[in-house]
Backbone bond lengths (Angstrom), bond angles and torsions (degrees), N, CA, C in turn:
res aa  C-N    CA-C-N  psi(-1)  N-CA   C-N-CA  omega(-1)  CA-C   N-CA-C  phi
1 X - - - 1.463 - - 1.531 111.89 -
2 X 1.321 117.62 10.05 1.461 120.34 -173.86 1.525 113.45 -67.81
3 X 1.339 116.63 -26.21 1.464 119.22 -174.49 1.533 112.98 -94.06
4 X 1.319 118.38 10.33 1.463 121.97 -175.30 1.530 110.88 -68.60
5 X 1.329 115.15 131.09 1.467 121.31 177.69 1.532 112.33 -115.67
6 X 1.327 117.08 -17.29 1.463 120.73 -179.57 1.519 109.66 -143.19
7 X 1.328 115.32 137.71 1.463 121.60 173.35 1.520 106.74 -112.90
8 X 1.315 115.14 120.69 1.466 120.77 -173.38 1.531 108.64 -121.33
9 X 1.319 114.82 131.26 1.461 121.23 -175.25 1.526 111.02 -113.42
10 X 1.321 115.83 136.33 1.450 120.26 160.18 1.528 106.99 -67.03
11 X 1.324 116.86 152.45 1.465 120.14 -177.66 1.522 112.70 -93.86
12 X 1.336 116.23 -60.56 1.461 121.49 -169.77 1.529 111.60 -78.86
13 X 1.320 115.29 114.28 1.454 120.94 -178.72 1.511 113.32 94.61
14 X 1.334 116.99 -15.31 1.461 121.68 -178.97 1.528 110.53 -107.22
15 X 1.332 116.37 -54.93 1.461 120.93 174.28 1.526 111.30 -93.21
16 X 1.334 115.63 -38.17 1.465 121.31 -173.01 1.525 110.72 -118.94
17 X 1.313 115.03 137.78 1.466 122.43 -175.43 1.527 110.26 -80.41
18 X 1.325 117.07 107.50 1.462 121.19 -176.26 1.531 112.29 -67.86
19 X 1.320 117.26 -17.06 1.466 120.10 179.47 1.526 112.86 -88.41
20 X 1.327 117.01 -5.20 1.467 118.69 -172.68 1.523 112.64 -69.64
21 X 1.339 117.96 -25.61 1.468 119.62 177.34 1.526 110.57 -65.14
22 X 1.331 116.47 -50.97 1.470 120.23 179.73 1.522 111.47 -67.22
23 X 1.343 116.60 -34.16 1.464 119.24 -179.13 1.530 111.17 -62.63
24 X 1.329 116.58 -35.73 1.468 119.80 178.94 1.537 111.60 -67.43
25 X 1.337 116.20 -16.97 1.471 120.67 179.30 1.521 112.45 -108.87
26 X 1.336 116.53 17.06 1.467 118.46 -172.57 1.528 112.59 -64.89
27 X 1.333 117.57 -26.28 1.466 119.09 177.55 1.529 111.26 -66.61
28 X 1.327 116.52 -30.49 1.462 121.01 178.87 1.526 111.60 -86.09
29 X 1.342 115.76 -39.19 1.469 120.32 -176.92 1.529 110.82 -77.87
30 X 1.313 116.66 -34.20 1.460 120.48 -178.17 1.515 111.91 94.51
31 X 1.335 116.57 -168.18 1.462 120.19 -174.30 1.521 113.75 -71.45
32 X 1.330 116.69 -0.80 1.469 119.77 175.11 1.519 111.97 -89.52
33 X 1.328 118.16 5.21 1.465 120.29 -171.30 1.517 112.32 -59.90
34 X 1.347 117.35 -38.71 1.462 119.38 -176.75 1.533 111.25 -71.50
35 X 1.338 116.40 -40.14 1.462 119.46 175.39 1.517 111.37 -62.13
36 X 1.321 115.93 -40.77 1.458 120.81 176.52 1.525 111.22 -62.41
37 X 1.340 117.04 -44.97 1.468 120.65 179.93 1.525 111.26 -61.06
38 X 1.338 116.55 -42.56 1.469 120.07 179.43 1.522 111.51 -66.97
39 X 1.313 116.74 -37.63 1.468 121.38 178.59 1.531 109.76 -64.90
40 X 1.326 116.62 -44.04 1.463 121.35 177.96 1.525 110.34 -59.26
41 X 1.330 116.93 -47.10 1.464 121.42 -179.28 1.524 111.05 -63.67
42 X 1.319 117.86 -45.12 1.464 120.83 -179.13 1.525 111.02 -62.76
43 X 1.321 116.56 -43.35 1.464 120.75 178.63 1.525 110.92 -63.85
44 X 1.314 115.91 -41.74 1.467 121.13 178.53 1.530 110.50 -57.66
45 X 1.326 117.21 -47.76 1.461 120.86 -179.79 1.530 111.34 -65.64
46 X 1.324 116.25 -42.66 1.469 119.56 178.81 1.530 110.52 -58.41
47 X 1.314 116.41 -40.40 1.465 120.03 -179.80 1.532 111.42 -65.62
48 X 1.343 117.74 -36.13 1.467 118.76 177.95 1.521 110.83 -64.93
49 X 1.320 116.80 -42.77 1.462 119.47 -179.04 1.526 111.17 -68.87
50 X 1.321 116.82 -44.27 1.459 120.40 -178.43 1.527 111.11 -64.55
51 X 1.317 116.83 -40.89 1.461 119.47 179.21 1.528 111.48 -66.90
52 X 1.331 116.78 -35.35 1.466 119.55 175.51 1.524 110.78 -63.78
53 X 1.321 116.74 -44.02 1.463 120.66 -179.53 1.526 111.69 -67.28
54 X 1.332 116.54 -37.54 1.463 120.87 -178.68 1.528 112.61 -82.39
55 X 1.364 114.99 -8.55 1.476 120.06 -174.69 1.531 110.56 56.76
56 X 1.332 114.36 44.51 1.471 122.09 178.06 1.529 107.47 -123.79
57 X 1.307 115.78 67.67 1.460 120.47 -171.40 1.523 112.82 -69.15
58 X 1.318 115.22 134.26 1.459 124.27 163.94 1.515 106.27 -126.96
59 X 1.330 117.32 150.19 1.457 117.51 179.78 1.529 110.64 -71.97
60 X 1.315 115.21 167.97 1.461 121.53 -170.51 1.526 112.44 -63.72
61 X 1.314 117.11 -32.72 1.455 118.88 178.72 1.529 111.11 -67.77
62 X 1.328 116.19 -41.20 1.467 120.28 177.31 1.530 110.34 -64.05
63 X 1.322 116.80 -40.75 1.468 121.37 177.26 1.531 110.31 -63.97
64 X 1.331 116.18 -39.33 1.457 120.53 178.92 1.524 110.93 -63.51
65 X 1.315 116.96 -41.11 1.462 121.03 177.08 1.528 111.28 -64.73
66 X 1.329 116.26 -46.69 1.473 120.42 -178.87 1.526 111.25 -61.69
67 X 1.328 116.29 -43.06 1.464 119.63 -178.61 1.529 111.30 -70.54
68 X 1.336 117.08 -32.20 1.463 119.69 175.40 1.524 111.01 -65.49
69 X 1.331 116.76 -42.89 1.466 120.15 -179.78 1.526 111.04 -58.35
70 X 1.331 116.61 -44.20 1.472 119.39 178.27 1.530 110.72 -64.77
71 X 1.345 116.11 -42.67 1.462 120.49 -175.96 1.520 111.44 -66.33
72 X 1.326 117.24 -37.93 1.467 120.25 178.72 1.528 111.04 -66.09
73 X 1.325 116.25 -35.72 1.461 119.17 176.00 1.526 110.66 -68.18
74 X 1.331 115.91 -42.74 1.466 120.19 -178.00 1.529 111.28 -63.03
75 X 1.338 116.39 -35.36 1.471 120.37 -177.77 1.529 112.63 -102.01
76 X 1.324 115.23 7.50 1.465 121.92 176.90 1.539 111.71 52.20
77 X 1.317 114.85 48.76 1.457 121.58 177.48 1.520 108.85 -94.48
78 X 1.303 116.48 134.64 1.458 121.65 -175.15 1.529 111.11 -58.83
79 X 1.322 116.04 135.04 1.458 121.56 -175.59 1.531 112.87 -63.52
80 X 1.326 116.82 -16.39 1.464 120.18 179.06 1.530 111.99 -66.30
81 X 1.340 117.30 -15.13 1.470 120.82 -179.75 1.525 112.70 -89.11
82 X 1.316 117.26 -5.29 1.462 120.73 -173.48 1.531 112.32 -56.70
83 X 1.316 117.23 -53.24 1.466 119.94 -176.40 1.528 111.90 -64.65
84 X 1.313 116.41 -36.30 1.467 119.71 178.38 1.520 111.29 -62.70
85 X 1.328 116.48 -45.58 1.459 120.40 179.63 1.527 111.50 -64.73
86 X 1.318 116.52 -40.41 1.464 119.49 179.28 1.525 111.19 -66.25
87 X 1.317 116.82 -41.48 1.468 119.64 178.32 1.524 111.18 -62.38
88 X 1.327 116.70 -39.23 1.460 120.60 179.13 1.522 111.52 -69.43
89 X 1.335 116.99 -30.85 1.464 119.82 179.08 1.530 111.03 -65.57
90 X 1.307 116.70 -27.65 1.471 120.45 -179.79 1.524 112.37 -71.69
91 X 1.332 116.61 -18.49 1.467 120.65 -177.85 1.528 110.56 -127.91
92 X 1.317 116.35 45.27 1.463 121.11 177.48 1.523 110.63 -53.37
93 X 1.313 116.22 148.45 1.458 121.20 179.82 1.526 110.78 -84.32
94 X 1.326 117.64 146.19 1.466 119.67 173.10 1.524 109.66 -76.74
95 X 1.325 116.52 157.75 1.457 119.68 169.94 1.529 107.92 -65.23
96 X 1.313 116.71 150.96 1.467 121.43 -163.89 1.528 113.86 -59.93
97 X 1.332 118.21 -31.40 1.469 119.30 -176.69 1.529 113.49 -86.84
98 X 1.327 117.00 -9.49 1.461 121.44 -170.98 1.529 113.25 -58.90
99 X 1.333 120.78 -52.20 1.474 119.10 -178.15 1.531 113.15 -56.85
100 X 1.332 116.74 -44.77 1.463 120.95 -179.19 1.522 111.29 -61.66
101 X 1.329 116.88 -45.34 1.463 120.81 -177.83 1.526 110.82 -65.90
102 X 1.314 117.17 -44.88 1.464 120.24 -179.29 1.525 111.37 -62.24
103 X 1.309 117.00 -40.25 1.469 119.89 179.51 1.521 111.16 -67.02
104 X 1.325 117.48 -34.32 1.465 120.90 176.08 1.528 111.02 -67.41
105 X 1.327 116.42 -42.43 1.459 120.55 -179.77 1.524 111.59 -67.64
106 X 1.318 116.50 -30.47 1.466 120.84 -179.18 1.519 111.64 -61.07
107 X 1.318 117.09 -25.37 1.455 121.83 -179.36 1.528 112.59 -77.30
108 X 1.321 117.26 -11.43 1.463 121.34 -179.71 1.525 110.06 -91.75
109 X 1.311 115.82 159.64 1.467 121.28 -178.19 1.523 110.03 -86.03
110 X 1.325 114.77 66.60 1.462 121.37 -177.62 1.523 109.09 -137.16
111 X 1.323 115.83 151.94 1.455 120.06 171.07 1.523 108.22 -77.52
112 X 1.321 115.96 136.60 1.467 121.42 175.17 1.514 108.15 -119.75
113 X 1.337 116.10 131.38 1.464 119.57 -176.59 1.517 110.92 -149.25
114 X 1.319 114.39 160.80 1.459 123.56 169.36 1.516 107.64 -107.34
115 X 1.321 116.24 139.34 1.470 122.44 174.87 1.522 106.64 -129.38
116 X 1.344 116.40 108.99 1.463 118.66 -165.33 1.519 112.98 -142.01
117 X 1.337 113.71 157.31 1.467 121.29 170.83 1.525 112.00 -69.85
118 X 1.324 117.81 -19.62 1.453 121.75 -174.67 1.519 113.15 -63.71
119 X 1.316 115.74 156.81 1.461 120.08 175.03 1.526 108.85 -73.55
120 X 1.340 117.99 158.07 1.470 119.38 177.42 1.520 113.14 -55.34
121 X 1.324 117.40 -42.38 1.459 120.41 -178.12 1.535 111.30 -65.36
122 X 1.330 117.05 -42.60 1.465 121.08 178.79 1.524 111.11 -61.79
123 X 1.318 116.38 -45.47 1.460 120.78 -177.14 1.522 111.32 -67.44
124 X 1.315 116.66 -41.10 1.460 120.08 178.06 1.527 110.87 -62.59
125 X 1.327 117.06 -39.77 1.457 120.31 179.08 1.528 111.26 -67.08
126 X 1.334 116.31 -40.50 1.464 120.22 177.72 1.520 111.30 -60.55
127 X 1.315 115.69 -46.75 1.460 120.91 -178.74 1.528 110.31 -64.13
128 X 1.314 116.04 -45.21 1.468 120.12 -177.60 1.527 111.88 -67.07
129 X 1.326 117.74 -42.63 1.467 120.80 -177.18 1.520 112.02 -65.91
130 X 1.331 116.82 -19.02 1.462 120.94 179.13 1.531 112.57 -108.76
131 X 1.345 116.32 15.91 1.471 122.74 175.44 1.525 112.98 57.09
132 X 1.340 115.04 42.62 1.472 120.74 179.76 1.527 111.85 -116.61
133 X 1.324 117.37 17.11 1.459 120.61 -170.22 1.529 114.21 -69.66
134 X 1.340 118.87 -16.65 1.469 120.07 -179.76 1.520 112.91 -102.04
135 X 1.310 116.18 14.77 1.469 120.79 -175.00 1.529 112.52 -92.58
136 X 1.321 117.58 -45.60 1.463 121.04 -165.70 1.527 112.70 -94.80
137 X 1.332 114.70 139.22 1.463 120.21 174.07 1.523 110.66 -73.96
138 X 1.330 116.14 -34.89 1.464 121.19 -179.74 1.515 110.05 -148.04
139 X 1.326 114.96 149.71 1.461 121.71 169.63 1.522 106.34 -121.52
140 X 1.326 115.81 104.98 1.465 121.77 -176.57 1.529 109.69 -91.83
141 X 1.311 116.17 126.68 1.467 122.12 177.13 1.516 109.82 -112.68
142 X 1.316 116.24 144.61 1.466 120.14 178.55 1.526 111.62 -65.03
143 X 1.331 117.01 -14.20 1.463 119.36 178.14 1.529 111.65 -62.04
144 X 1.327 117.30 -20.65 1.460 121.01 177.18 1.524 111.64 -65.80
145 X 1.329 116.84 -28.31 1.467 120.24 -178.16 1.525 112.55 -116.48
146 X 1.333 117.34 -10.58 1.458 120.97 172.64 1.514 115.97 74.73
147 X 1.324 116.90 23.83 1.464 120.39 176.29 1.522 108.07 -151.20
148 X 1.318 116.28 150.31 1.455 121.04 -173.53 1.526 112.89 -86.67
149 X 1.333 114.86 159.19 1.465 119.90 167.58 1.522 108.59 -56.33
150 X 1.323 117.35 146.87 1.459 128.32 10.14 1.534 114.54 -100.00
151 X 1.312 119.29 35.22 1.454 120.63 176.50 1.530 110.35 -62.81
152 X 1.313 117.24 140.03 1.465 121.09 -175.65 1.529 112.92 -64.03
153 X 1.337 117.34 -23.48 1.469 119.45 178.13 1.527 111.15 -60.60
154 X 1.321 116.61 -31.77 1.465 120.61 178.91 1.526 110.28 -67.45
155 X 1.330 116.56 -48.15 1.462 120.53 -177.41 1.526 111.81 -70.67
156 X 1.324 116.68 -18.26 1.470 121.57 176.21 1.525 112.96 -66.27
157 X 1.321 117.54 -30.71 1.467 120.75 -168.91 1.530 114.04 -57.10
158 X 1.332 119.79 -50.05 1.473 118.41 179.36 1.527 112.94 -65.17
159 X 1.320 116.86 -34.13 1.460 120.78 179.54 1.526 110.38 -61.84
160 X 1.311 115.76 -44.56 1.463 120.32 178.96 1.521 111.80 -68.03
161 X 1.332 116.48 -39.29 1.463 120.76 -177.78 1.526 111.80 -67.21
162 X 1.333 116.68 -43.12 1.464 120.90 -173.97 1.521 113.50 -96.44
163 X 1.342 116.88 -8.97 1.468 120.73 -179.46 1.538 110.53 54.31
164 X 1.321 115.00 52.23 1.459 121.71 178.38 1.524 109.19 -125.46
165 X 1.319 115.28 170.90 1.456 120.47 177.82 1.522 110.85 -84.53
166 X 1.310 115.75 156.45 1.464 120.62 -178.47 1.518 111.97 -58.73
167 X 1.345 116.37 -38.90 1.469 119.21 -176.70 1.518 113.05 -79.01
168 X 1.341 116.35 4.70 1.456 120.70 175.22 1.537 111.31 -98.07
169 X 1.335 115.25 8.89 1.460 121.97 178.93 1.527 109.85 -109.46
170 X 1.323 116.05 130.39 1.468 121.42 165.55 1.524 106.33 -99.90
171 X 1.309 116.18 118.17 1.461 121.79 -176.32 1.513 109.33 -114.11
172 X 1.326 116.25 125.51 1.462 121.00 -176.43 1.514 111.35 -115.68
173 X 1.330 115.09 131.66 1.455 121.41 176.44 1.516 109.24 -150.48
174 X 1.324 114.87 148.43 1.468 120.14 173.12 1.520 110.99 -89.93
175 X 1.329 116.46 -11.35 1.465 122.00 -178.01 1.530 109.30 -89.91
176 X 1.324 116.47 117.89 1.468 119.67 -173.87 1.520 111.91 -60.69
177 X 1.331 117.69 -38.55 1.460 120.63 179.78 1.527 111.14 -65.19
178 X 1.331 116.92 -31.48 1.464 121.89 178.94 1.527 110.54 -75.26
179 X 1.322 116.28 -39.38 1.468 120.66 175.03 1.532 109.35 -59.73
180 X 1.331 116.14 -44.71 1.467 120.24 178.40 1.521 111.39 -66.09
181 X 1.333 116.63 -40.23 1.462 120.11 178.51 1.511 111.81 -60.44
182 X 1.331 116.45 -48.33 1.453 120.09 178.44 1.513 112.25 -67.21
183 X 1.336 116.79 -39.02 1.459 120.49 -179.70 1.516 112.85 -67.23
184 X 1.318 117.31 -43.66 1.459 120.51 176.84 1.528 111.49 -65.16
185 X 1.318 116.47 -28.48 1.465 120.88 176.20 1.523 111.46 -69.55
186 X 1.330 116.81 -33.13 1.460 120.51 179.40 1.513 115.18 132.11
187 X 1.319 117.39 -2.02 1.462 121.44 176.22 1.533 110.80 -70.05
188 X 1.332 115.18 158.73 1.462 121.16 162.81 1.523 106.48 -82.89
189 X 1.301 116.56 92.28 1.464 120.92 -176.17 1.527 111.02 -85.09
190 X 1.321 114.49 134.76 1.464 121.80 179.20 1.520 107.95 -118.25
191 X 1.315 116.07 126.70 1.463 120.80 -179.05 1.520 109.99 -89.73
192 X 1.325 116.20 120.86 1.464 121.66 174.74 1.532 106.83 -92.64
193 X 1.304 115.56 94.63 1.471 121.51 -172.55 1.524 109.94 -96.98
194 X 1.327 116.01 78.20 1.462 121.40 -175.47 1.529 112.86 -69.00
195 X 1.324 116.86 -28.59 1.469 119.99 -170.85 1.520 113.83 -113.22
196 X 1.335 116.34 17.11 1.466 121.12 177.64 1.533 110.92 55.18
197 X 1.330 115.20 50.85 1.461 121.56 178.84 1.522 111.49 -85.70
198 X 1.313 116.12 176.86 1.467 123.03 177.73 1.517 108.15 -102.80
199 X 1.322 116.88 135.37 1.461 120.76 -176.71 1.530 110.53 -77.32
200 X 1.331 115.33 149.62 1.464 121.34 -179.20 1.524 111.80 -75.77
201 X 1.330 115.80 160.15 1.468 122.95 173.68 1.522 108.36 -98.28
202 X 1.330 115.82 85.41 1.464 121.22 -176.12 1.527 110.96 -132.12
203 X 1.339 116.35 39.26 1.467 122.89 173.98 1.517 113.65 64.92
204 X 1.325 117.15 23.61 1.463 119.74 175.27 1.520 108.32 -150.90
205 X 1.331 114.70 134.99 1.460 120.73 176.52 1.517 107.77 -126.70
206 X 1.331 117.94 111.38 1.466 119.62 -175.45 1.521 112.33 -63.66
207 X 1.322 115.17 138.53 1.460 120.38 177.97 1.522 110.70 -68.82
208 X 1.312 116.20 -33.23 1.457 120.52 -176.80 1.523 110.69 -118.38
209 X 1.312 115.99 131.46 1.456 122.99 175.64 1.526 107.11 -129.62
210 X 1.333 116.72 124.61 1.452 120.31 -177.29 1.525 109.29 -124.71
211 X 1.316 115.82 156.47 1.465 120.70 -178.25 1.521 112.84 -88.14
212 X 1.318 116.31 -23.65 1.463 121.85 177.30 1.525 107.72 -161.58
213 X 1.311 116.55 173.37 1.456 119.67 -173.27 1.525 113.51 -73.56
214 X 1.324 118.30 -17.80 1.462 119.21 175.09 1.526 111.22 -57.99
215 X 1.320 116.70 -34.88 1.463 120.65 -179.56 1.517 111.83 -69.33
216 X 1.324 117.49 -18.86 1.465 120.37 176.22 1.517 110.70 -62.84
217 X 1.322 118.01 -35.13 1.463 121.98 -177.94 1.523 111.69 -62.79
218 X 1.328 117.08 -22.74 1.471 120.31 177.51 1.520 111.99 -80.66
219 X 1.345 116.72 -18.18 1.460 121.23 -177.87 1.523 113.11 -93.26
220 X 1.319 116.35 -32.33 1.461 121.42 -173.13 1.535 109.97 -92.29
């Protein structure tokens, strides 16, 4: 990792807890809240991939709304909760170690960025609501290229912006398909395996696997 010039983070599931919106409503949803949250997230991701393949792009917020509508029907959640869940999704909570780690990394002579499926407005609101607005050099959204991860056009953006080599990027994601996407592209991909999951068979095996972002400080 000695040649790293930029540390780039996925946002959803890596910096910010995608289940935190549903968790805040668990008293209303009941003990199925976590299953519902996972179903919403899985549907959301499936829609990004399917829309990329079909060349029927919608932005991430529209996809989030569409996937929520299906998930609420699947879990028979009253439609009156729709706006509440969407509002909470705009201000997802970071994982507990994230602010401390980002502030430590900010002191190093490295570029720090987010590379995400989210729209620019969504990402800016997430960063601002969690008091992280002075941390990142760039917030890259797939809306710049009009196609979702793991298309190589997405991973191209930081390379073009910083004029660096692919192997000079440390890319962190909790999503195994994203780790593989970045790794197959040429990044040094690091898997943030918070839940002790099994890695996918997608022609890439990350050299580094960490349980949370605190362990990143030992690598950089």
